[in-house]
C-alpha positions in Angstrom: -107.6 112.8 -62.6 -106.3 112.7 -59.0 -107.6 116.2 -58.3 -111.2 114.9 -58.9 -110.6 112.0 -56.6 -109.3 114.3 -53.9 -112.3 116.6 -54.3 -114.6 113.6 -54.1 -113.0 112.6 -50.8 -113.8 115.9 -49.2 -116.9 115.5 -47.0 -120.1 117.5 -47.7 -119.7 119.6 -44.6 -116.5 121.0 -46.2 -118.0 121.7 -49.6 -116.3 125.1 -49.7 -112.9 123.3 -49.6 -113.9 121.1 -52.5 -115.0 124.1 -54.6 -111.8 126.0 -53.6 -109.6 123.1 -54.4 -111.0 123.0 -57.9 -110.7 126.7 -58.4 -107.2 127.3 -57.0 -105.6 124.4 -58.8 -107.9 123.9 -61.8 -108.4 127.6 -62.7 -105.0 129.0 -61.6 -103.4 131.7 -63.7 -99.9 130.6 -62.5 -97.6 129.1 -65.1 -97.6 125.3 -64.9 -94.2 125.0 -63.2 -95.2 127.6 -60.5 -98.6 126.0 -60.0 -97.5 122.4 -59.7 -94.4 123.2 -57.8 -96.5 125.1 -55.3 -99.0 122.2 -55.2 -96.3 119.6 -54.6 -94.5 121.6 -51.9 -97.7 122.3 -50.1 -98.9 118.8 -50.4 -95.7 117.7 -48.7 -96.0 120.4 -46.1 -99.6 119.5 -45.3 -98.3 116.2 -43.8 -101.5 114.5 -45.2 -100.7 111.2 -46.8 -104.0 111.3 -48.8 -103.3 114.8 -50.2 -99.8 113.9 -51.1 -100.7 110.6 -52.7 -103.5 112.2 -54.8 -101.6 115.3 -55.9 -98.0 114.1 -56.4 -98.6 112.1 -59.6 -100.1 115.0 -61.4 -97.4 117.4 -60.1 -94.7 114.9 -61.3 -96.4 114.8 -64.7 -96.5 118.6 -65.0 -93.0 119.3 -63.7 -89.5 118.7 -65.2 -87.3 116.4 -63.1 -85.4 119.4 -61.9 -88.6 121.3 -60.9 -90.0 118.2 -59.2 -86.8 117.8 -57.1 -86.7 121.6 -56.4 -90.3 121.6 -55.1 -89.5 118.8 -52.8 -86.4 120.6 -51.7 -88.4 123.7 -50.9 -90.7 121.7 -48.7 -87.7 120.1 -46.9 -85.6 123.2 -46.3 -88.6 125.2 -45.2 -89.6 122.5 -42.7 -86.3 123.3 -41.0 -86.2 127.0 -41.6 -89.8 127.7 -40.5 -89.2 126.0 -37.2 -85.9 127.7 -36.6 -86.8 131.2 -37.6 -90.3 131.1 -36.1 -88.8 130.0 -32.8 -86.1 132.7 -32.9 -88.8 135.3 -33.6 -91.1 134.1 -30.9 -88.4 134.0 -28.2 -88.6 137.1 -26.1 -84.8 137.4 -25.8 -83.7 139.4 -28.9 -80.1 138.1 -28.5 -81.1 134.9 -30.4 -81.6 137.0 -33.5 -78.0 138.1 -33.4 -76.6 134.5 -33.2 -75.4 132.8 -36.4 -77.9 130.2 -37.6 -75.2 127.6 -38.4 -77.6 125.6 -40.6 -76.9 124.5 -44.1 -79.3 126.1 -46.7 -77.3 125.7 -49.9 -80.4 124.7 -51.9 -81.8 128.2 -51.5 -78.8 129.6 -53.4 -78.9 126.9 -56.1 -82.3 125.4 -56.3 -82.0 124.0 -59.8 -84.9 126.1 -61.1 -85.7 129.8 -61.5 -85.1 131.6 -58.2 -88.6 133.1 -58.4 -90.3 129.7 -58.6 -88.3 128.3 -55.6 -89.1 131.5 -53.6 -92.8 131.2 -54.4 -92.8 127.6 -53.2 -90.9 128.5 -50.1 -93.4 131.2 -49.3 -96.3 128.9 -49.7 -94.8 126.3 -47.4 -94.0 129.1 -44.9 -97.6 130.0 -45.0 -98.6 126.5 -44.0 -95.9 126.4 -41.3 -96.8 129.8 -39.9 -93.4 131.5 -40.0 -93.9 135.2 -40.3 -90.2 136.0 -40.6 -89.9 133.5 -43.5 -93.1 134.8 -45.2 -91.7 138.4 -45.0 -88.3 137.4 -46.3 -89.6 135.4 -49.3 -92.3 138.0 -50.1 -89.6 140.7 -50.2 -87.4 138.6 -52.6 -90.4 138.0 -54.8 -91.5 141.6 -54.9 -87.9 142.8 -55.7 -87.9 140.3 -58.6 -91.0 141.9 -60.0 -93.6 139.3 -58.9 -97.0 141.0 -58.3 -99.1 140.6 -55.2 -101.7 138.7 -57.0 -99.2 135.9 -57.9 -98.0 135.8 -54.3 -101.6 135.6 -53.0 -102.4 132.9 -55.5 -99.6 130.7 -54.0 -100.9 131.5 -50.5 -104.5 130.5 -51.6 -103.2 127.2 -52.9 -101.3 126.6 -49.6 -104.4 127.4 -47.5 -106.7 125.2 -49.4 -104.3 122.2 -49.6 -103.7 122.5 -45.8 -107.4 122.7 -45.0 -108.2 119.7 -47.2 -105.4 117.8 -45.5 -106.6 118.6 -42.0 -110.2 117.8 -42.9 -109.3 114.4 -44.5 -107.0 113.4 -41.7 -109.6 114.3 -39.1 -112.3 112.3 -40.9 -109.9 109.3 -41.1 -109.4 109.4 -37.4 -113.1 109.8 -36.6 -113.9 106.9 -38.9 -111.6 104.5 -36.9 
């Protein structure tokens, strides 16, 4: 199992990450599609080749072709949106918030999977990318759809652990050079 290989790659000083990786993925209460879509989208967003290489095959095995593509789409569209909306929010001139975005985001309206799943994946990627405006927007859509806070927090936990493992492994790779 690739998850075991990824856990084995985590250095001893980051034992908490290893344990958390096993629990947030291995013991998740999320339905398989939500879980593995979140894992795949977050592995992409982590920008860690090792994390993506290890987690992608299992995600692909646990997702339909449509869900696999939609999770990749969530990571792609949020890579753009998180930069755009985070920047607009951080600029001190409020006029930027009144300007039309003018960016295509069709996949959000027709993601190819249940809207709730796509929103959950988008929220998790937004957590990695640090866009408060996007986090609020996706959380509100999820809550209006009846998704409980525990489910939303589960996706954020997955995002935080995958990101931390990616950062740790990439740092160790650089230090080993």
